[in-house]
All heavy atoms as a GROMACS GRO file, in nm:
protein
  584
    1MET      N    1   9.259  10.184  14.254
    1MET     CA    2   9.227  10.251  14.132
    1MET      C    3   9.318  10.374  14.116
    1MET      O    4   9.366  10.399  14.007
    1MET     CB    5   9.080  10.291  14.134
    1MET     CG    6   9.033  10.355  14.007
    1MET     SD    7   9.038  10.251  13.862
    1MET     CE    8   8.907  10.140  13.894
    2GLU      N    9   9.339  10.447  14.225
    2GLU     CA   10   9.423  10.567  14.217
    2GLU      C   11   9.566  10.531  14.174
    2GLU      O   12   9.625  10.599  14.089
    2GLU     CB   13   9.425  10.638  14.352
    2GLU     CG   14   9.503  10.768  14.351
    2GLU     CD   15   9.498  10.840  14.484
    2GLU    OE1   16   9.408  10.811  14.565
    2GLU    OE2   17   9.584  10.924  14.506
    3ILE      N   18   9.620  10.425  14.228
    3ILE     CA   19   9.755  10.381  14.193
    3ILE      C   20   9.760  10.338  14.047
    3ILE      O   21   9.854  10.370  13.974
    3ILE     CB   22   9.802  10.267  14.286
    3ILE    CG1   23   9.822  10.322  14.427
    3ILE    CG2   24   9.929  10.202  14.234
    3ILE    CD1   25   9.842  10.216  14.532
    4PHE      N   26   9.657  10.268  14.001
    4PHE     CA   27   9.649  10.223  13.862
    4PHE      C   28   9.651  10.344  13.768
    4PHE      O   29   9.725  10.348  13.670
    4PHE     CB   30   9.520  10.143  13.844
    4PHE     CG   31   9.492  10.100  13.703
    4PHE    CD1   32   9.553   9.988  13.650
    4PHE    CD2   33   9.402  10.171  13.624
    4PHE    CE1   34   9.526   9.948  13.520
    4PHE    CE2   35   9.375  10.131  13.495
    4PHE     CZ   36   9.438  10.019  13.443
    5ILE      N   37   9.572  10.446  13.799
    5ILE     CA   38   9.563  10.565  13.714
    5ILE      C   39   9.692  10.646  13.718
    5ILE      O   40   9.742  10.689  13.614
    5ILE     CB   41   9.440  10.650  13.754
    5ILE    CG1   42   9.312  10.575  13.714
    5ILE    CG2   43   9.445  10.788  13.690
    5ILE    CD1   44   9.185  10.635  13.767
    6GLN      N   45   9.748  10.664  13.837
    6GLN     CA   46   9.874  10.738  13.848
    6GLN      C   47   9.986  10.669  13.770
    6GLN      O   48  10.066  10.734  13.704
    6GLN     CB   49   9.914  10.756  13.994
    6GLN     CG   50   9.831  10.857  14.067
    6GLN     CD   51   9.864  10.864  14.215
    6GLN    OE1   52   9.942  10.784  14.267
    6GLN    NE2   53   9.805  10.961  14.283
    7GLY      N   54   9.992  10.538  13.778
    7GLY     CA   55  10.092  10.463  13.704
    7GLY      C   56  10.075  10.478  13.554
    7GLY      O   57  10.172  10.494  13.480
    8SER      N   58   9.952  10.477  13.508
    8SER     CA   59   9.924  10.495  13.366
    8SER      C   60   9.964  10.634  13.319
    8SER      O   61  10.020  10.652  13.212
    8SER     CB   62   9.776  10.473  13.337
    8SER     OG   63   9.742  10.338  13.358
    9GLN      N   64   9.934  10.734  13.400
    9GLN     CA   65   9.968  10.872  13.364
    9GLN      C   66  10.119  10.893  13.360
    9GLN      O   67  10.170  10.959  13.270
    9GLN     CB   68   9.905  10.970  13.462
    9GLN     CG   69   9.756  10.983  13.446
    9GLN     CD   70   9.693  11.070  13.553
    9GLN    OE1   71   9.735  11.068  13.668
    9GLN    NE2   72   9.591  11.144  13.515
   10SER      N   73  10.190  10.837  13.454
   10SER     CA   74  10.334  10.860  13.460
   10SER      C   75  10.408  10.788  13.347
   10SER      O   76  10.512  10.834  13.303
   10SER     CB   77  10.389  10.815  13.595
   10SER     OG   78  10.383  10.675  13.610
   11ARG      N   79  10.355  10.676  13.301
   11ARG     CA   80  10.419  10.601  13.194
   11ARG      C   81  10.408  10.672  13.060
   11ARG      O   82  10.499  10.667  12.979
   11ARG     CB   83  10.356  10.462  13.182
   11ARG     CG   84  10.449  10.352  13.217
   11ARG     CD   85  10.393  10.216  13.184
   11ARG     NE   86  10.254  10.196  13.216
   11ARG     CZ   87  10.204  10.173  13.336
   11ARG    NH1   88  10.284  10.169  13.440
   11ARG    NH2   89  10.076  10.154  13.354
   12GLY      N   90  10.296  10.733  13.033
   12GLY     CA   91  10.276  10.804  12.908
   12GLY      C   92  10.261  10.714  12.787
   12GLY      O   93  10.244  10.760  12.676
   13GLY      N   94  10.269  10.586  12.806
   13GLY     CA   95  10.257  10.492  12.696
   13GLY      C   96  10.124  10.422  12.700
   13GLY      O   97  10.028  10.470  12.762
   14PRO      N   98  10.113  10.308  12.635
   14PRO     CA   99   9.986  10.234  12.634
   14PRO      C  100   9.944  10.194  12.775
   14PRO      O  101  10.028  10.172  12.862
   14PRO     CB  102  10.017  10.109  12.552
   14PRO     CG  103  10.139  10.142  12.475
   14PRO     CD  104  10.215  10.242  12.557
   15ARG      N  105   9.816  10.187  12.795
   15ARG     CA  106   9.761  10.149  12.924
   15ARG      C  107   9.767   9.998  12.940
   15ARG      O  108   9.747   9.924  12.844
   15ARG     CB  109   9.614  10.192  12.936
   15ARG     CG  110   9.591  10.334  12.905
   15ARG     CD  111   9.634  10.420  13.025
   15ARG     NE  112   9.606  10.558  12.997
   15ARG     CZ  113   9.696  10.643  12.948
   15ARG    NH1  114   9.815  10.604  12.921
   15ARG    NH2  115   9.664  10.768  12.927
   16PRO      N  116   9.787   9.952  13.063
   16PRO     CA  117   9.780   9.808  13.085
   16PRO      C  118   9.636   9.760  13.074
   16PRO      O  119   9.542   9.837  13.086
   16PRO     CB  120   9.832   9.792  13.228
   16PRO     CG  121   9.806   9.923  13.291
   16PRO     CD  122   9.817  10.027  13.182
   17ARG      N  123   9.620   9.633  13.049
   17ARG     CA  124   9.487   9.574  13.043
   17ARG      C  125   9.433   9.566  13.185
   17ARG      O  126   9.503   9.523  13.276
   17ARG     CB  127   9.498   9.435  12.982
   17ARG     CG  128   9.366   9.365  12.970
   17ARG     CD  129   9.385   9.237  12.888
   17ARG     NE  130   9.259   9.169  12.878
   17ARG     CZ  131   9.236   9.049  12.926
   17ARG    NH1  132   9.331   8.983  12.989
   17ARG    NH2  133   9.119   8.995  12.913
   18ALA      N  134   9.308   9.603  13.202
   18ALA     CA  135   9.248   9.600  13.336
   18ALA      C  136   9.134   9.500  13.337
   18ALA      O  137   9.039   9.514  13.262
   18ALA     CB  138   9.197   9.738  13.374
   19ASP      N  139   9.146   9.399  13.421
   19ASP     CA  140   9.038   9.301  13.438
   19ASP      C  141   8.972   9.326  13.573
   19ASP      O  142   9.040   9.339  13.674
   19ASP     CB  143   9.093   9.158  13.438
   19ASP     CG  144   9.118   9.107  13.298
   19ASP    OD1  145   9.045   9.148  13.206
   19ASP    OD2  146   9.210   9.027  13.282
   20PHE      N  147   8.841   9.333  13.572
   20PHE     CA  148   8.766   9.351  13.695
   20PHE      C  149   8.673   9.232  13.711
   20PHE      O  150   8.638   9.166  13.616
   20PHE     CB  151   8.687   9.482  13.690
   20PHE     CG  152   8.775   9.602  13.673
   20PHE    CD1  153   8.789   9.663  13.550
   20PHE    CD2  154   8.846   9.653  13.780
   20PHE    CE1  155   8.870   9.773  13.533
   20PHE    CE2  156   8.928   9.764  13.765
   20PHE     CZ  157   8.940   9.824  13.641
   21GLY      N  158   8.635   9.207  13.833
   21GLY     CA  159   8.551   9.092  13.863
   21GLY      C  160   8.413   9.100  13.802
   21GLY      O  161   8.369   9.206  13.757
   22PRO      N  162   8.343   8.988  13.798
   22PRO     CA  163   8.212   8.982  13.734
   22PRO      C  164   8.107   9.068  13.802
   22PRO      O  165   8.008   9.104  13.740
   22PRO     CB  166   8.175   8.834  13.741
   22PRO     CG  167   8.258   8.778  13.851
   22PRO     CD  168   8.384   8.861  13.854
   23ARG      N  169   8.127   9.106  13.926
   23ARG     CA  170   8.028   9.188  13.995
   23ARG      C  171   8.050   9.337  13.974
   23ARG      O  172   7.968   9.418  14.011
   23ARG     CB  173   8.028   9.156  14.144
   23ARG     CG  174   7.981   9.014  14.170
   23ARG     CD  175   7.965   8.988  14.317
   23ARG     NE  176   7.929   8.847  14.332
   23ARG     CZ  177   7.966   8.773  14.433
   23ARG    NH1  178   8.038   8.825  14.528
   23ARG    NH2  179   7.930   8.647  14.440
   24ASP      N  180   8.166   9.372  13.922
   24ASP     CA  181   8.195   9.513  13.896
   24ASP      C  182   8.128   9.554  13.766
   24ASP      O  183   8.108   9.475  13.675
   24ASP     CB  184   8.346   9.536  13.883
   24ASP     CG  185   8.420   9.504  14.010
   24ASP    OD1  186   8.366   9.535  14.118
   24ASP    OD2  187   8.529   9.448  14.001
   25SER      N  188   8.095   9.678  13.757
   25SER     CA  189   8.040   9.731  13.633
   25SER      C  190   8.158   9.777  13.548
   25SER      O  191   8.208   9.888  13.562
   25SER     CB  192   7.945   9.847  13.663
   25SER     OG  193   7.904   9.906  13.543
   26GLN      N  194   8.202   9.689  13.460
   26GLN     CA  195   8.322   9.717  13.382
   26GLN      C  196   8.308   9.843  13.297
   26GLN      O  197   8.403   9.921  13.287
   26GLN     CB  198   8.358   9.598  13.292
   26GLN     CG  199   8.405   9.478  13.369
   26GLN     CD  200   8.295   9.378  13.397
   26GLN    OE1  201   8.177   9.407  13.378
   26GLN    NE2  202   8.330   9.260  13.442
   27ASP      N  203   8.193   9.864  13.237
   27ASP     CA  204   8.178   9.982  13.153
   27ASP      C  205   8.182  10.109  13.238
   27ASP      O  206   8.238  10.211  13.197
   27ASP     CB  207   8.054   9.976  13.066
   27ASP     CG  208   7.925   9.966  13.144
   27ASP    OD1  209   7.925   9.913  13.255
   27ASP    OD2  210   7.821  10.012  13.090
   28HIS      N  211   8.127  10.104  13.357
   28HIS     CA  212   8.132  10.219  13.447
   28HIS      C  213   8.277  10.248  13.487
   28HIS      O  214   8.319  10.364  13.487
   28HIS     CB  215   8.046  10.193  13.571
   28HIS     CG  216   8.036  10.309  13.663
   28HIS    ND1  217   7.957  10.417  13.635
   28HIS    CD2  218   8.097  10.335  13.781
   28HIS    CE1  219   7.968  10.506  13.734
   28HIS    NE2  220   8.052  10.457  13.824
   29LEU      N  221   8.353  10.145  13.517
   29LEU     CA  222   8.493  10.163  13.553
   29LEU      C  223   8.573  10.218  13.435
   29LEU      O  224   8.663  10.301  13.453
   29LEU     CB  225   8.553  10.032  13.603
   29LEU     CG  226   8.503   9.989  13.740
   29LEU    CD1  227   8.548   9.847  13.771
   29LEU    CD2  228   8.548  10.084  13.848
   30ALA      N  229   8.541  10.174  13.314
   30ALA     CA  230   8.609  10.227  13.195
   30ALA      C  231   8.584  10.377  13.181
   30ALA      O  232   8.675  10.454  13.148
   30ALA     CB  233   8.563  10.153  13.070
   31HIS      N  234   8.461  10.419  13.207
   31HIS     CA  235   8.429  10.561  13.203
   31HIS      C  236   8.508  10.638  13.309
   31HIS      O  237   8.559  10.747  13.282
   31HIS     CB  238   8.279  10.584  13.225
   31HIS     CG  239   8.197  10.564  13.103
   31HIS    ND1  240   8.153  10.440  13.062
   31HIS    CD2  241   8.152  10.653  13.012
   31HIS    CE1  242   8.083  10.454  12.951
   31HIS    NE2  243   8.081  10.581  12.918
   32ILE      N  244   8.517  10.582  13.428
   32ILE     CA  245   8.591  10.648  13.536
   32ILE      C  246   8.738  10.663  13.497
   32ILE      O  247   8.796  10.770  13.514
   32ILE     CB  248   8.576  10.570  13.668
   32ILE    CG1  249   8.432  10.581  13.719
   32ILE    CG2  250   8.676  10.620  13.772
   32ILE    CD1  251   8.401  10.489  13.835
   33ILE      N  252   8.797  10.556  13.446
   33ILE     CA  253   8.938  10.560  13.408
   33ILE      C  254   8.962  10.665  13.301
   33ILE      O  255   9.054  10.746  13.311
   33ILE     CB  256   8.985  10.421  13.363
   33ILE    CG1  257   8.989  10.325  13.483
   33ILE    CG2  258   9.123  10.428  13.296
   33ILE    CD1  259   9.007  10.180  13.446
   34ALA      N  260   8.882  10.664  13.196
   34ALA     CA  261   8.898  10.762  13.088
   34ALA      C  262   8.879  10.904  13.139
   34ALA      O  263   8.954  10.995  13.102
   34ALA     CB  264   8.800  10.732  12.974
   35ASN      N  265   8.781  10.924  13.226
   35ASN     CA  266   8.756  11.056  13.281
   35ASN      C  267   8.874  11.103  13.366
   35ASN      O  268   8.918  11.218  13.354
   35ASN     CB  269   8.627  11.055  13.363
   35ASN     CG  270   8.589  11.192  13.412
   35ASN    OD1  271   8.578  11.286  13.332
   35ASN    ND2  272   8.568  11.206  13.541
   36GLU      N  273   8.924  11.017  13.452
   36GLU     CA  274   9.036  11.054  13.538
   36GLU      C  275   9.162  11.083  13.458
   36GLU      O  276   9.241  11.169  13.494
   36GLU     CB  277   9.063  10.945  13.642
   36GLU     CG  278   8.958  10.937  13.750
   36GLU     CD  279   8.950  11.062  13.835
   36GLU    OE1  280   9.056  11.115  13.875
   36GLU    OE2  281   8.837  11.108  13.862
   37LEU      N  282   9.182  11.010  13.350
   37LEU     CA  283   9.299  11.031  13.265
   37LEU      C  284   9.278  11.145  13.166
   37LEU      O  285   9.369  11.183  13.095
   37LEU     CB  286   9.333  10.902  13.188
   37LEU     CG  287   9.378  10.785  13.274
   37LEU    CD1  288   9.388  10.659  13.190
   37LEU    CD2  289   9.511  10.816  13.340
   38GLN      N  290   9.154  11.196  13.159
   38GLN     CA  291   9.117  11.302  13.067
   38GLN      C  292   9.148  11.265  12.922
   38GLN      O  293   9.211  11.340  12.847
   38GLN     CB  294   9.184  11.434  13.106
   38GLN     CG  295   9.144  11.480  13.244
   38GLN     CD  296   9.216  11.604  13.289
   38GLN    OE1  297   9.308  11.652  13.224
   38GLN    NE2  298   9.173  11.657  13.401
   39VAL      N  299   9.102  11.144  12.885
   39VAL     CA  300   9.121  11.094  12.749
   39VAL      C  301   8.986  11.044  12.697
   39VAL      O  302   8.888  11.035  12.770
   39VAL     CB  303   9.225  10.980  12.744
   39VAL    CG1  304   9.363  11.030  12.786
   39VAL    CG2  305   9.184  10.862  12.831
   40ASN      N  306   8.982  11.012  12.568
   40ASN     CA  307   8.860  10.960  12.507
   40ASN      C  308   8.839  10.814  12.543
   40ASN      O  309   8.934  10.738  12.558
   40ASN     CB  310   8.868  10.970  12.355
   40ASN     CG  311   8.875  11.113  12.307
   40ASN    OD1  312   8.804  11.199  12.356
   40ASN    ND2  313   8.963  11.138  12.212
   41LEU      N  314   8.713  10.776  12.554
   41LEU     CA  315   8.676  10.637  12.575
   41LEU      C  316   8.610  10.586  12.448
   41LEU      O  317   8.514  10.645  12.399
   41LEU     CB  318   8.578  10.624  12.692
   41LEU     CG  319   8.517  10.485  12.713
   41LEU    CD1  320   8.626  10.383  12.748
   41LEU    CD2  321   8.410  10.488  12.819
   42ARG      N  322   8.662  10.479  12.393
   42ARG     CA  323   8.603  10.413  12.276
   42ARG      C  324   8.547  10.280  12.324
   42ARG      O  325   8.616  10.204  12.390
   42ARG     CB  326   8.708  10.389  12.167
   42ARG     CG  327   8.785  10.512  12.127
   42ARG     CD  328   8.697  10.611  12.058
   42ARG     NE  329   8.779  10.724  12.015
   42ARG     CZ  330   8.731  10.837  11.975
   42ARG    NH1  331   8.601  10.856  11.971
   42ARG    NH2  332   8.810  10.934  11.939
   43GLN      N  333   8.422  10.254  12.291
   43GLN     CA  334   8.356  10.132  12.336
   43GLN      C  335   8.307  10.049  12.219
   43GLN      O  336   8.265  10.103  12.117
   43GLN     CB  337   8.235  10.164  12.423
   43GLN     CG  338   8.271  10.222  12.557
   43GLN     CD  339   8.147  10.246  12.640
   43GLN    OE1  340   8.087  10.351  12.631
   43GLN    NE2  341   8.111  10.147  12.718
   44THR      N  342   8.313   9.919  12.236
   44THR     CA  343   8.256   9.825  12.141
   44THR      C  344   8.222   9.698  12.220
   44THR      O  345   8.242   9.691  12.339
   44THR     CB  346   8.350   9.796  12.023
   44THR    OG1  347   8.280   9.723  11.923
   44THR    CG2  348   8.474   9.719  12.066
   45SER      N  349   8.172   9.598  12.150
   45SER     CA  350   8.145   9.470  12.216
   45SER      C  351   8.199   9.357  12.131
   45SER      O  352   8.211   9.370  12.008
   45SER     CB  353   7.994   9.452  12.239
   45SER     OG  354   7.928   9.441  12.116
   46GLY      N  355   8.231   9.248  12.197
   46GLY     CA  356   8.288   9.133  12.129
   46GLY      C  357   8.206   9.083  12.012
   46GLY      O  358   8.260   9.057  11.905
   47PRO      N  359   8.074   9.067  12.028
   47PRO     CA  360   7.993   9.016  11.917
   47PRO      C  361   7.995   9.104  11.792
   47PRO      O  362   7.974   9.056  11.682
   47PRO     CB  363   7.852   9.010  11.976
   47PRO     CG  364   7.873   8.995  12.122
   47PRO     CD  365   7.996   9.075  12.152
   48VAL      N  366   8.023   9.233  11.810
   48VAL     CA  367   8.029   9.324  11.694
   48VAL      C  368   8.153   9.296  11.610
   48VAL      O  369   8.154   9.319  11.489
   48VAL     CB  370   8.027   9.471  11.743
   48VAL    CG1  371   8.054   9.567  11.630
   48VAL    CG2  372   7.894   9.503  11.810
   49LEU      N  373   8.257   9.247  11.674
   49LEU     CA  374   8.384   9.221  11.606
   49LEU      C  375   8.381   9.082  11.543
   49LEU      O  376   8.430   8.985  11.599
   49LEU     CB  377   8.500   9.235  11.704
   49LEU     CG  378   8.509   9.369  11.777
   49LEU    CD1  379   8.615   9.363  11.885
   49LEU    CD2  380   8.535   9.482  11.679
   50GLU      N  381   8.322   9.072  11.426
   50GLU     CA  382   8.304   8.942  11.361
   50GLU      C  383   8.424   8.897  11.280
   50GLU      O  384   8.451   8.779  11.269
   50GLU     CB  385   8.180   8.946  11.272
   50GLU     CG  386   8.051   8.966  11.349
   50GLU     CD  387   7.930   8.974  11.258
   50GLU    OE1  388   7.948   8.982  11.135
   50GLU    OE2  389   7.817   8.973  11.311
   51ARG      N  390   8.494   8.993  11.218
   51ARG     CA  391   8.608   8.960  11.132
   51ARG      C  392   8.733   9.031  11.184
   51ARG      O  393   8.722   9.135  11.250
   51ARG     CB  394   8.580   9.007  10.989
   51ARG     CG  395   8.457   8.944  10.927
   51ARG     CD  396   8.431   8.996  10.784
   51ARG     NE  397   8.433   9.142  10.774
   51ARG     CZ  398   8.327   9.221  10.786
   51ARG    NH1  399   8.208   9.170  10.810
   51ARG    NH2  400   8.339   9.352  10.775
   52PRO      N  401   8.851   8.979  11.154
   52PRO     CA  402   8.974   9.047  11.198
   52PRO      C  403   8.982   9.192  11.151
   52PRO      O  404   9.033   9.278  11.222
   52PRO     CB  405   9.086   8.963  11.136
   52PRO     CG  406   9.028   8.829  11.118
   52PRO     CD  407   8.881   8.852  11.087
   53GLY      N  408   8.927   9.220  11.036
   53GLY     CA  409   8.928   9.357  10.984
   53GLY      C  410   8.847   9.453  11.069
   53GLY      O  411   8.875   9.573  11.071
   54ASP      N  412   8.745   9.402  11.140
   54ASP     CA  413   8.665   9.487  11.228
   54ASP      C  414   8.751   9.545  11.340
   54ASP      O  415   8.744   9.663  11.370
   54ASP     CB  416   8.548   9.409  11.288
   54ASP     CG  417   8.448   9.362  11.184
   54ASP    OD1  418   8.443   9.421  11.074
   54ASP    OD2  419   8.375   9.266  11.215
   55LEU      N  420   8.831   9.460  11.400
   55LEU     CA  421   8.919   9.505  11.508
   55LEU      C  422   9.028   9.597  11.452
   55LEU      O  423   9.060   9.699  11.514
   55LEU     CB  424   8.982   9.386  11.580
   55LEU     CG  425   9.074   9.421  11.697
   55LEU    CD1  426   9.000   9.504  11.803
   55LEU    CD2  427   9.131   9.296  11.758
   56ALA      N  428   9.083   9.563  11.338
   56ALA     CA  429   9.187   9.646  11.278
   56ALA      C  430   9.134   9.787  11.250
   56ALA      O  431   9.203   9.886  11.276
   56ALA     CB  432   9.238   9.582  11.149
   57ALA      N  433   9.012   9.797  11.199
   57ALA     CA  434   8.953   9.928  11.171
   57ALA      C  435   8.935  10.007  11.300
   57ALA      O  436   8.961  10.128  11.304
   57ALA     CB  437   8.820   9.912  11.100
   58LEU      N  438   8.892   9.942  11.404
   58LEU     CA  439   8.872  10.008  11.532
   58LEU      C  440   9.005  10.059  11.587
   58LEU      O  441   9.017  10.174  11.630
   58LEU     CB  442   8.807   9.910  11.631
   58LEU     CG  443   8.779   9.964  11.770
   58LEU    CD1  444   8.674  10.075  11.764
   58LEU    CD2  445   8.730   9.853  11.859
   59LEU      N  446   9.107   9.975  11.585
   59LEU     CA  447   9.238  10.013  11.637
   59LEU      C  448   9.301  10.125  11.555
   59LEU      O  449   9.368  10.214  11.610
   59LEU     CB  450   9.331   9.892  11.642
   59LEU     CG  451   9.290   9.782  11.740
   59LEU    CD1  452   9.381   9.661  11.725
   59LEU    CD2  453   9.290   9.833  11.883
   60THR      N  454   9.281  10.123  11.425
   60THR     CA  455   9.336  10.226  11.338
   60THR      C  456   9.279  10.363  11.369
   60THR      O  457   9.347  10.464  11.355
   60THR     CB  458   9.309  10.191  11.190
   60THR    OG1  459   9.370  10.065  11.162
   60THR    CG2  460   9.365  10.294  11.096
   61ASN      N  461   9.154  10.367  11.412
   61ASN     CA  462   9.088  10.494  11.439
   61ASN      C  463   9.107  10.546  11.581
   61ASN      O  464   9.054  10.651  11.615
   61ASN     CB  465   8.938  10.482  11.409
   61ASN     CG  466   8.913  10.471  11.261
   61ASN    OD1  467   8.972  10.544  11.182
   61ASN    ND2  468   8.828  10.379  11.222
   62LEU      N  469   9.183  10.475  11.663
   62LEU     CA  470   9.210  10.524  11.798
   62LEU      C  471   9.311  10.638  11.795
   62LEU      O  472   9.404  10.637  11.714
   62LEU     CB  473   9.267  10.412  11.886
   62LEU     CG  474   9.173  10.300  11.926
   62LEU    CD1  475   9.250  10.194  12.003
   62LEU    CD2  476   9.057  10.352  12.008
   63GLU      N  477   9.290  10.735  11.882
   63GLU     CA  478   9.386  10.843  11.900
   63GLU      C  479   9.486  10.800  12.006
   63GLU      O  480   9.455  10.714  12.089
   63GLU     CB  481   9.313  10.970  11.945
   63GLU     CG  482   9.215  11.026  11.844
   63GLU     CD  483   9.282  11.077  11.719
   63GLU    OE1  484   9.395  11.128  11.728
   63GLU    OE2  485   9.223  11.064  11.610
   64PRO      N  486   9.604  10.860  12.008
   64PRO     CA  487   9.700  10.826  12.113
   64PRO      C  488   9.638  10.845  12.251
   64PRO      O  489   9.568  10.943  12.275
   64PRO     CB  490   9.816  10.925  12.091
   64PRO     CG  491   9.806  10.960  11.947
   64PRO     CD  492   9.658  10.958  11.914
   65ARG      N  493   9.660  10.749  12.338
   65ARG     CA  494   9.615  10.750  12.477
   65ARG      C  495   9.466  10.726  12.495
   65ARG      O  496   9.414  10.736  12.606
   65ARG     CB  497   9.662  10.877  12.549
   65ARG     CG  498   9.814  10.893  12.546
   65ARG     CD  499   9.864  11.016  12.615
   65ARG     NE  500   9.826  11.026  12.754
   65ARG     CZ  501   9.889  10.967  12.856
   65ARG    NH1  502   9.992  10.892  12.834
   65ARG    NH2  503   9.846  10.985  12.980
   66ASP      N  504   9.390  10.697  12.388
   66ASP     CA  505   9.248  10.662  12.403
   66ASP      C  506   9.237  10.535  12.487
   66ASP      O  507   9.325  10.449  12.485
   66ASP     CB  508   9.183  10.633  12.267
   66ASP     CG  509   9.139  10.758  12.195
   66ASP    OD1  510   9.149  10.868  12.253
   66ASP    OD2  511   9.094  10.745  12.080
   67VAL      N  512   9.128  10.524  12.560
   67VAL     CA  513   9.096  10.403  12.635
   67VAL      C  514   8.998  10.322  12.550
   67VAL      O  515   8.896  10.375  12.505
   67VAL     CB  516   9.032  10.437  12.772
   67VAL    CG1  517   8.980  10.311  12.840
   67VAL    CG2  518   9.134  10.507  12.862
   68LEU      N  519   9.030  10.196  12.525
   68LEU     CA  520   8.943  10.107  12.448
   68LEU      C  521   8.879  10.008  12.544
   68LEU      O  522   8.948   9.936  12.616
   68LEU     CB  523   9.022  10.033  12.341
   68LEU     CG  524   8.945   9.925  12.263
   68LEU    CD1  525   8.829   9.986  12.187
   68LEU    CD2  526   9.038   9.851  12.171
   69PHE      N  527   8.745  10.003  12.543
   69PHE     CA  528   8.672   9.908  12.627
   69PHE      C  529   8.594   9.815  12.536
   69PHE      O  530   8.513   9.859  12.455
   69PHE     CB  531   8.576   9.982  12.720
   69PHE     CG  532   8.488   9.889  12.800
   69PHE    CD1  533   8.542   9.806  12.896
   69PHE    CD2  534   8.353   9.883  12.776
   69PHE    CE1  535   8.462   9.719  12.970
   69PHE    CE2  536   8.271   9.797  12.849
   69PHE     CZ  537   8.327   9.716  12.944
   70VAL      N  538   8.624   9.686  12.547
   70VAL     CA  539   8.552   9.584  12.469
   70VAL      C  540   8.468   9.503  12.566
   70VAL      O  541   8.520   9.425  12.644
   70VAL     CB  542   8.649   9.493  12.390
   70VAL    CG1  543   8.571   9.393  12.307
   70VAL    CG2  544   8.743   9.576  12.304
   71ASP      N  545   8.338   9.523  12.561
   71ASP     CA  546   8.244   9.450  12.646
   71ASP      C  547   8.214   9.316  12.581
   71ASP      O  548   8.220   9.303  12.459
   71ASP     CB  549   8.116   9.532  12.663
   71ASP     CG  550   8.032   9.484  12.781
   71ASP    OD1  551   8.083   9.408  12.864
   71ASP    OD2  552   7.916   9.526  12.789
   72GLU      N  553   8.182   9.218  12.663
   72GLU     CA  554   8.146   9.085  12.612
   72GLU      C  555   8.255   9.029  12.519
   72GLU      O  556   8.227   8.967  12.418
   72GLU     CB  557   8.012   9.091  12.536
   72GLU     CG  558   7.898   9.147  12.614
   72GLU     CD  559   7.844   9.049  12.717
   72GLU    OE1  560   7.854   8.928  12.693
   72GLU    OE2  561   7.792   9.096  12.819
   73ILE      N  562   8.382   9.051  12.557
   73ILE     CA  563   8.492   9.007  12.472
   73ILE      C  564   8.500   8.856  12.459
   73ILE      O  565   8.551   8.803  12.362
   73ILE     CB  566   8.626   9.066  12.523
   73ILE    CG1  567   8.733   9.056  12.414
   73ILE    CG2  568   8.668   8.999  12.652
   73ILE    CD1  569   8.854   9.139  12.439
   74HIS      N  570   8.442   8.785  12.554
   74HIS     CA  571   8.444   8.639  12.552
   74HIS      C  572   8.342   8.581  12.456
   74HIS      O  573   8.345   8.464  12.425
   74HIS     CB  574   8.415   8.586  12.693
   74HIS     CG  575   8.290   8.642  12.751
   74HIS    ND1  576   8.165   8.600  12.717
   74HIS    CD2  577   8.272   8.745  12.838
   74HIS    CE1  578   8.074   8.672  12.782
   74HIS    NE2  579   8.138   8.760  12.856
   75ALA      N  580   8.250   8.664  12.407
   75ALA     CA  581   8.142   8.614  12.320
   75ALA      C  582   8.190   8.578  12.182
   75ALA      O  583   8.284   8.626  12.130
   75ALA     CB  584   8.031   8.719  12.312
   0.00000   0.00000   0.00000
């Protein structure tokens, strides 16, 4: 995790996608990552994103370097 965060900080660009196993608490890890990077965490869930415009609106409202966590993205 430390290497992942340090790499993200040094790049200064978009964060890589992080996949964690089914036993990990993904939302908890998203909070940790955002906290360590000292950036905002934006959360949503897959079922909420019903139309392409829903995702576009969410992405448009992100600030630079925000962490976006989409729970239940497979739904």
